[in-house]
N, C-alpha and C positions, 0 to 999 in steps of 0.2 A: 132232459132226455125225453124222447118220444118212444115209449116202450123201452126197449134196450138200445135204441138208436140215438146217437148224439145229434142234436138239432144243428142245422146249418144256417148261417146268416150271411148276407152280402150287404156291405155298407158302402155307400158313396159319401164323399166328403169326410172320409175316415181320418184324415190328418188335420181336420179343422177343430175348432174349439169344442163344439157339441159332439162331433163325430168321434173324437178321441174318447170322450166320456162314454159314449155308447159302446164302442169297441171294448173298453175296459169293463163295463158292466156285463156285456155278453160273455166275455171270457170268465169273469167271476162266477157267472151262472152256468158255466159248463158248455157253452155253445162252441161249435167250430166256426171261426170267423174268417170270411173272405172279404177283402177290402180292395176298393178301387183307388188307384193313385196315379197322378200324372208323373211323368219321368222327373219333373222338377220339384215334386212335392217333398216336403221335409217330413220323413217318417221316423225321426229320431225318438220321439216320445213313446213310440210303440216298438222300437227295435228289439227289445228284450222279451217280447211277447210271442206266442205262437201264431200270430196273425198271418194269414196266407194272402200275399199281395198279388194284385193283378194290375198291370200297367194299362191305362186307358183314360177315357174322358167321357162324361155324360153326353157331350156333343158328338161323339163318334159311336154310332149305333153298333158298328161291327165289333168294336172293342168290348162293348157291353155283352153282346151275344157270346163272345169268346170267354168272357170272365165269369159270368153268372153260372153257378153250378145248376145242373138240370134238377128241377124239382126242389129247389132251395126252400127252406121253411119260411124265411122272411127276408125281404129286401128292405133295408133302412135307407131311405133316400134323403140324405141331409145336405148333399152338395148344393150350393147356391152362390150366386154372385150378389153380395150384399152392398155393393158400391152405392154411394149416395151422391153421385155426380152425373149430371145429364149427359156428359160427353161419353159415358160408358153405357148409355142406354141400349145401343145395338148389341154389344157383347152380352149385356145383362139379359136381354130377351133370348139370345141364343142359348145361354146357360140355363136360365130359370124356366123358360117356356119350352123351347125345343128340346132341352135336356130332359125335362120331365116327360115329354111325349116319347122320347127314346126309351126312357126307363119303363114306361107303361108297356110299350110294344115289346121290349125285351123280356119283361116279367111274364107277359102272356105267352110269348114264344117259348120261353124256357120252363114254363109250367110252375112258376113261383107260387107257393101256397098263399102268400100274403105280402102286400106292400104297405109299409109304414111310411107315410109321406110327411116329412117335417115342413110345416108351413110357418106361419107367424101371426101374431096378433095384428100385424100391419094390414092384413087383408080386410079388416073392418074399417080402416082409415080412422077418422075422428068422430066420436059420438059424444053427445051431452049426457048420455045415460051410461050406467054400468053395462059393460059388454058381456053377454053370455053367448053360448053356442047358437041361440036362436035369433040373435040380433042381426038385422040385415047387414050384409057386407057391402061396403062402398068402395073397396080398394080398386075395383076395375075402372073407376072414373078418376082415380087419383092422378095428380100431375107428377108425383114421385115415382120414378121408374121402378124402384124396388117393390113398393106397394102394389103397383099395377101388374108387374110380371108374376109376383107370387100369387095374386088373385087369379090370373089367367092359368097358372100351373094347377092351382086347386080345381078350377073348372074342368081341366082335362082329366084329373083323377076322378072327379065325381061323374063325369060323362062316361068314363070307362067302367065304373061300377054299375051304372044304370044300363049301359048298352052293350058291354063286352064281357060281362061276367067277372070283372076284376075284383078280387077280394082285397080291399084297401081300408085303411084307417088314417085319418088326418089328425095331426097334433099341431096345436098353435101355441108355441111358447111365447112368453112376453120377454122382458129383459132377463137375460141369463148372466149370472155372476158366479165366478169360481175359478179354480185352477185351470191351466191350459189356455188361458186367454192371453193372446199377444196383441190383439188389435182393437177389441171392442172397448170395454170399460178399462182395459189396461192402459189405454192412452190417457184417460182422465187421471188414473192413479199415478202415472208417470209425471203428468203436468203438476199435480199436487205435490209430488215428491220433489220436483225441481223448482217449486214455487213460481211457476210461470203460467198458472191457469189464468186465462184472460178474463174470465167471468163465469158465473153459474147460470145455465139456462133456466127459464122460468117454469118448465114443465114438470110433470110427475108421471109415474108409471108403476107397474107391478113387477117385482123382482123375484125370480126363482133361482134356486141353487142348481148349478150345473149337474151335480151328481144325481139330484132328485129328478130333474128333467130327463136325464138319461134312463133312470130306472123306470120312469113312466112309459118311455118308449118300448122298453122290453116287455113290460107288463101288458101294454096294448097289443103287442105282437102275439102274446100268448092267450089273451082272454077277451079283448074288446070285440063287440059285434061288428060285422062288416058294414062299412059305410058311415060309421060314427066319427065324430070329431070331438076333440077335447082341448079346452083352453088350459094351458099350463102357466099360471101366474104365480103369485106369491105375495109377499108383504107389499103394501102400497106405500110409496115414499116419494117425496119431491126430490129434484136433483140437488136442492139445497141440503136436504137430509143426507143424500148420498155423499156429497162432498164433505159434509161435516163428519161423517163416519170415517171416510178415507183419511181426513186430516187428523182425527184422533188416533187412528191406528199408526199413522206415520209420524206423529208428533209434530205436525206442521200447522201453521196458522192458515186459515181459509176465510174467504169472504162469508159474511153472515146473511147475505141476501142475494137474490137473483138480479140479473140485468134484464131490462125490457126486451121484448122480441124485436122491436124497431131498431134497437142498438145492435142486436145480433145480425140483423139483415144488413146493416151498414158495414159491419165487419166482413160479412161474406162477400160483399162487392169488392172490397179492397183485396181480400185474399184471392178472389177470382181473377182480378186483373193481374196480380203478381204471378200466380201459378199458370195462367194461360200463356204467359210469355215462355214458361219452361215446359209447358204441356204436361204438367203434373197435377194430380188430384189435390185440391186444397185441403188443409186440415179442417177448414170450416166452409161448408157449401150452403146454398139456400135450402137444400133438402135436409141437411143436418140441423140447421137452425130451426127449421119447421118441426121436425120430429122430436126435438128436445124442448120445444116450447109449448106443446100441447099437453093437456092433462087427461090421462087415460085411466079409467077404473075398470077392472075386470073381475069376473066371478069364476073361480076354479072349482066350485062345489061338485060339478059333475065328475071331474077327474079325481077329486078327493074320494067321492063315494064309490066310483066304479073301478078306479085304478089304484086306490090307496095312496094317491099323491099327497105329499106333505107340502102345503103352501104356507106353513107357519115358521119356516126357518128364518131366524133373525138376520137382518141385513148385515149386522156386525160380524156374524159368523161367515157369511159369504165373502165379505171384503177381506176378512182375515185369511181365509183360505186362498183367495186370489193373490194377496200380497206375499204370503209365505212361499207360494210357488214361484212368483215372479222373482223373488230374491234368489231362489235356487238356480234360476236361468240368467242371472245377472241383468235382469230387466229393470232393476231399481238401483 
């Protein structure tokens, strides 16, 4: 509450994996939640909540201006195109870059008190060192469309903070694991469950729990200084470790070692030829092979100290949470 007034939030990407977690957290904390959804979006996970829905799209500025409440306390911009296929690059730029520009303009026009911009660890691309908030970001030069467009979106936010008086905070989650996941790590969980996992990528990364990442977003809206950014990582693990935990939770045998990056690249070529005939995104693309073959180390100590973020939640707990929810949705 702000005094005796209920705080208002506006959430883009509210029907997505992280967006659903954020809406849930906001409602738990007593916020009035307005959410943007396309007419085709699946709102079933939040249908029994008091969420106030507005039809629109981040690529349609008029719909944003009509949906965002005047003087809203915080806009949570989580909507993004996470495609990892170069044939979607044009649409991805429209959503991630132009959509963020529209959100910034609408936030300023509607007098929003704060914008919480959900970015990604991908804006740093690959580094040999542990990534902190002060590490130079290389995503703008990346050949991966998702990395590049998320970097460009961040630059728009930072420019608006410097030049237009926008009150904004940037959050950079790493790998997020937990319930409400239908497409991300859920695909790997399903492949392990069906025992058709073609191989384990050789990379590693930092894994954070969906509920905790969402809580950090709300805390940032309430207390983070303007213009700050926070890396939201978690336990570091290889993808071999990840698959081992999934296999143990599902009672399935899994490979004990990773396949070389060169082998993954060969498979992406075969997948690409097949799916190109059908004009569908392949299950494995060169971009997906790349991002799951690199080893990324992150430091979340700033978020821990300033947002109370918990980066110690065990991988087993996150996977168990994801699997339990997937079973309720008949996804396993």
